N, C-alpha and C positions, 0 to 999 in steps of 0.2 A: 830015930829022928823023923819027925812026922813031915809031910811037905802038903798043905791044904792051897787049895785055889777057892777063889770066891770071885762071882759077878759083882761088880760095885759101881756106884755113881760116880767115881773119881775120874775127874776128866779132863785136869789139866796140872799146870805145874804149881799154881797156887793152890788147889786141892792136896796136892802131894805135901806141900809144905805145911799143911795145916794138919795131916794125919801122921807127919813124920814124929813129932814129940810122942804122940801116943803109944804108936808102936815099937819107937825105940827105947821107949821107957821100959818095957815089958823085958826082963830078964830072959823069959824062957823062949821070946823070938829071937834066934840067932841070923837071919836074913830074911828080907823081904824086897819084893819090887813091884811096881804096876805097870802093866802092858798097855801104855795109852793109845798104841795103835790099833790095838783090839777091840772091835764094837762093843764087847761087854766089859772093858776094863779091868781086866782079870787080873787080881791080887793074888800073888804067890807068896804063901809064908812058909820057913823053914824053921824047925825048931820042936821043942817039947811043950806044944801048946795043942790047946783044942779049939774047935770052930767056935763055941760060943763065946769064947774069951776074946779073940777075933772080933766077931761081929759086934761085942759090945765096946771094944777099944775103937770100932768105926762108929758106932753110934754116939759115943761121949764126944767125937771130935767131929760130929753133926754130918756123917755119910753113912750109907746104908751098904752092906753087905750079905750075900747070899751063897753060902757054902754048896759048891759044886760037887757032884759026886766023883 
């Protein structure tokens, strides 16, 4: 299982509600969460998924994500 982290522009509960259907619809994503307290709004994704898929899903939802090393 991969654990990926992304710097995002998801900054509130409404943003979370907007991305939820996109991230939840991907069967390869087992679990995800956004740290709204962190200044870079870190999204952590667990599952058999690659970073480009997650950034594409975020873009589709209208948000940005930058994979962190």
